[in-house]
C-alpha positions as CSV (number, residue, x, y, z in Angstrom):
1,X,-21.8,-13.4,-42.5
2,X,-20.9,-10.1,-43.1
3,X,-18.9,-9.3,-46.7
4,X,-15.6,-8.0,-46.9
5,X,-17.1,-4.9,-48.5
6,X,-19.2,-4.4,-45.9
7,X,-16.9,-4.3,-43.3
8,X,-14.6,-2.3,-45.1
9,X,-17.7,0.7,-45.2
10,X,-16.6,1.3,-41.7
11,X,-12.8,2.7,-41.1
12,X,-11.6,2.1,-37.6
13,X,-9.3,4.7,-36.4
14,X,-7.3,4.9,-33.2
15,X,-6.5,6.8,-30.8
16,X,-2.7,7.9,-30.6
17,X,-2.4,7.9,-27.0
18,X,1.0,9.8,-25.3
19,X,0.8,8.6,-21.4
20,X,-0.2,4.8,-21.7
21,X,1.7,1.9,-23.6
22,X,-0.3,1.7,-26.4
23,X,-3.5,3.1,-28.0
24,X,-7.5,4.1,-27.2
25,X,-10.1,4.7,-28.9
26,X,-12.7,7.4,-28.4
27,X,-15.9,9.5,-29.4
28,X,-16.8,13.3,-28.1
29,X,-17.4,13.3,-24.2
30,X,-20.8,14.9,-24.7
31,X,-22.0,11.6,-25.7
32,X,-21.5,10.2,-22.2
33,X,-24.6,9.1,-21.0
34,X,-24.4,9.3,-17.0
35,X,-21.1,11.4,-17.4
36,X,-23.6,14.4,-19.5
37,X,-25.8,14.4,-16.3
38,X,-22.8,14.5,-14.4
39,X,-20.8,17.5,-15.4
40,X,-23.2,19.3,-14.0
41,X,-23.2,18.3,-10.3
42,X,-20.6,19.5,-8.2
43,X,-18.2,17.3,-7.0
44,X,-18.3,15.3,-9.2
45,X,-15.6,13.2,-11.2
46,X,-17.2,14.8,-14.7
47,X,-17.3,18.6,-13.1
48,X,-14.8,20.0,-15.3
49,X,-14.7,17.1,-17.4
50,X,-11.2,17.3,-19.2
51,X,-13.0,15.8,-22.6
52,X,-15.0,19.1,-23.2
53,X,-12.2,21.3,-23.0
54,X,-8.6,21.9,-24.6
55,X,-7.6,19.9,-28.0
56,X,-10.3,17.8,-27.4
57,X,-12.8,20.5,-29.2
58,X,-11.0,21.5,-31.1
59,X,-9.9,20.6,-34.7
60,X,-8.6,17.1,-35.3
61,X,-9.4,15.6,-32.0
62,X,-12.5,16.8,-32.1
63,X,-13.2,15.6,-35.8
64,X,-11.3,12.3,-34.7
65,X,-13.8,11.7,-31.8
66,X,-16.9,13.1,-34.0
67,X,-15.9,10.2,-37.2
68,X,-15.4,7.5,-34.3
69,X,-18.9,8.1,-33.1
70,X,-20.4,8.3,-36.1
71,X,-19.1,4.5,-37.3
72,X,-21.7,3.2,-34.9
73,X,-24.3,4.2,-36.7
74,X,-23.5,2.0,-39.3
75,X,-24.5,-0.6,-37.1
76,X,-22.5,-2.6,-33.9
77,X,-22.5,-5.8,-35.8
78,X,-20.3,-4.3,-38.9
79,X,-18.7,-2.4,-36.4
80,X,-17.4,-5.2,-34.3
81,X,-15.9,-6.8,-36.5
82,X,-14.3,-4.2,-38.8
83,X,-12.6,-3.7,-35.4
84,X,-11.2,-6.8,-34.6
85,X,-10.0,-6.9,-37.9
86,X,-8.5,-3.0,-37.5
87,X,-7.3,-3.9,-34.4
88,X,-5.7,-7.0,-35.1
89,X,-3.6,-5.7,-37.6
90,X,-2.0,-3.3,-35.9
91,X,-0.9,-5.7,-33.3
92,X,0.2,-8.1,-36.0
93,X,2.6,-4.7,-37.1
94,X,3.1,-4.3,-33.7
95,X,7.4,-4.8,-32.8
96,X,7.0,-5.3,-28.9
97,X,4.2,-6.7,-28.6
98,X,4.4,-7.2,-24.8
99,X,3.0,-3.5,-24.7
100,X,-0.4,-4.6,-26.4
101,X,-2.9,-3.5,-23.3
102,X,-5.6,-0.8,-25.1
103,X,-7.8,1.4,-23.3
104,X,-11.3,2.0,-24.1
105,X,-12.3,5.8,-23.9
106,X,-10.0,8.3,-22.6
107,X,-13.0,10.9,-24.0
108,X,-16.7,9.6,-23.9
109,X,-18.6,6.0,-23.3
110,X,-20.3,3.5,-23.4
111,X,-23.5,3.7,-24.9
112,X,-25.7,0.8,-24.7
113,X,-25.7,-2.6,-23.3
114,X,-25.8,-3.9,-26.8
115,X,-22.3,-2.1,-27.9
116,X,-20.7,-3.5,-24.3
117,X,-21.0,-6.9,-25.8
118,X,-19.5,-6.2,-28.9
119,X,-16.9,-4.7,-26.9
120,X,-16.4,-7.7,-24.9
121,X,-16.5,-9.4,-28.2
122,X,-13.7,-8.1,-29.9
123,X,-11.5,-9.1,-26.5
124,X,-13.1,-12.4,-27.4
125,X,-11.7,-12.6,-30.5
126,X,-8.4,-10.7,-29.5
127,X,-7.1,-12.7,-26.6
128,X,-2.8,-11.3,-26.9
129,X,-4.4,-8.1,-26.6
130,X,-5.5,-6.4,-22.6
131,X,-8.4,-4.1,-22.7
132,X,-9.4,-1.8,-19.8
133,X,-12.3,-0.1,-19.4
134,X,-13.2,2.8,-17.2
135,X,-17.3,3.1,-16.6
136,X,-19.9,5.5,-15.1
137,X,-22.3,3.3,-16.8
138,X,-22.6,1.1,-13.7
139,X,-26.5,0.5,-15.0
140,X,-25.4,-1.2,-18.5
141,X,-22.3,-3.2,-16.8
142,X,-24.9,-4.3,-14.2
143,X,-27.7,-5.2,-16.5
144,X,-24.5,-6.7,-18.2
145,X,-23.5,-9.4,-15.2
146,X,-26.9,-10.5,-15.0
147,X,-27.5,-11.6,-18.7
148,X,-23.7,-13.1,-19.5
149,X,-22.1,-13.5,-15.8
150,X,-18.4,-12.5,-16.9
151,X,-16.1,-10.8,-18.8
152,X,-13.2,-11.6,-21.2
153,X,-10.4,-12.6,-18.9
154,X,-8.4,-10.2,-21.0
155,X,-10.8,-7.4,-20.6
156,X,-10.9,-5.3,-17.1
157,X,-13.9,-3.4,-16.7
158,X,-14.0,-1.0,-13.5
159,X,-16.8,1.1,-12.4
160,X,-15.6,4.8,-11.4
161,X,-17.1,6.1,-8.7
162,X,-19.6,8.8,-9.1
163,X,-17.5,11.2,-6.9
164,X,-14.6,13.3,-6.2
165,X,-13.1,11.6,-3.0
166,X,-15.6,8.7,-3.1
167,X,-14.3,5.3,-1.5
168,X,-14.7,2.3,-3.8
169,X,-18.0,0.6,-3.8
170,X,-17.6,-3.3,-4.0
171,X,-21.6,-4.0,-5.7
172,X,-20.7,-4.8,-8.8
173,X,-18.3,-7.4,-8.2
174,X,-16.0,-5.7,-10.2
175,X,-12.4,-3.8,-9.6
176,X,-13.0,0.1,-9.4
177,X,-11.6,3.4,-10.3
178,X,-11.8,6.3,-7.6
179,X,-10.9,9.9,-8.0
180,X,-9.3,11.6,-5.2
181,X,-8.1,15.5,-4.7
182,X,-5.2,15.0,-2.9
183,X,-3.0,12.1,-1.9
184,X,-2.1,13.5,1.8
185,X,-4.1,11.5,3.9
186,X,-6.2,9.3,1.5
187,X,-8.4,7.1,2.8
188,X,-6.7,3.9,2.9
189,X,-9.8,2.2,0.4
190,X,-8.4,3.9,-2.0
191,X,-5.1,1.4,-2.1
192,X,-3.6,2.5,-5.6
193,X,-2.7,6.1,-5.9
194,X,-1.9,6.5,-9.8
195,X,1.9,6.9,-10.2
196,X,1.4,8.6,-13.1
197,X,-1.6,11.6,-11.7
198,X,1.1,11.4,-8.3
199,X,3.7,12.9,-10.5
200,X,1.9,15.1,-11.9
201,X,0.3,15.9,-9.1
202,X,4.3,16.5,-7.3
203,X,4.7,19.0,-10.2
204,X,6.1,17.0,-13.2
205,X,5.9,18.4,-16.7
206,X,5.4,15.1,-18.8
207,X,3.9,11.4,-17.4
208,X,3.3,8.1,-18.9
209,X,2.6,4.7,-17.0
210,X,6.0,3.5,-17.7
211,X,5.8,-0.1,-16.6
212,X,2.5,-0.1,-14.5
213,X,0.0,-1.8,-16.1
214,X,-3.0,-1.9,-12.6
215,X,-5.4,-0.5,-14.3
216,X,-5.5,-3.5,-16.9
217,X,-4.7,-5.7,-13.8
218,X,-8.5,-7.6,-12.6
219,X,-6.6,-8.5,-9.3
220,X,-6.0,-4.7,-8.2
221,X,-8.9,-4.1,-6.4
222,X,-9.1,-0.1,-6.9
223,X,-7.2,2.4,-8.9
224,X,-7.2,6.0,-8.0
225,X,-6.9,9.2,-9.8
226,X,-5.9,12.4,-8.4
227,X,-8.6,14.5,-9.3
228,X,-7.3,17.7,-12.1
């Protein structure tokens, strides 16, 4: 068992989100494994990645994401234990615990199979929290499922399609996410178009999830976002 001193050596700091109900945990987008390749593919969802520009590339946000990534280098077991402790404390002090919907990575993605295993163990340790992971690391997810069979009940993993307007694939047997250029005459297989992205498409200057939690719902087959 890891000592408290070792766990305290990893400082877990979360990302504040304006659109979503609670917090996130991010790393630099240029550390993405698959995304780092897709960013150079014309028509891919990662072409023109929002997390490689704007506030993500400067000052406090850039430094915070880099620091979070560096914490992984201290070892996944100590990172996992520190994460459980920090997020558990956040949850304990929530006034409205019905809003405990956590998103992995508004910037960045899973780094390894071992990290994905650790993330699932975090979900198991914190059953009151709902976790959502949108990921382009299909290979890691496939390997995880081959070894472990399924994810925790409160951990929704959504493989993201690689190309804009690509219809969802059920090859991994998991709920998915897609990106579309326009909601006008969109293929019906995209099913649920994110209301926040639809509001933004229609000109709203500030959008949020409101009471929508489809991204965290394993029974929602696909959620489509309007590419921006």
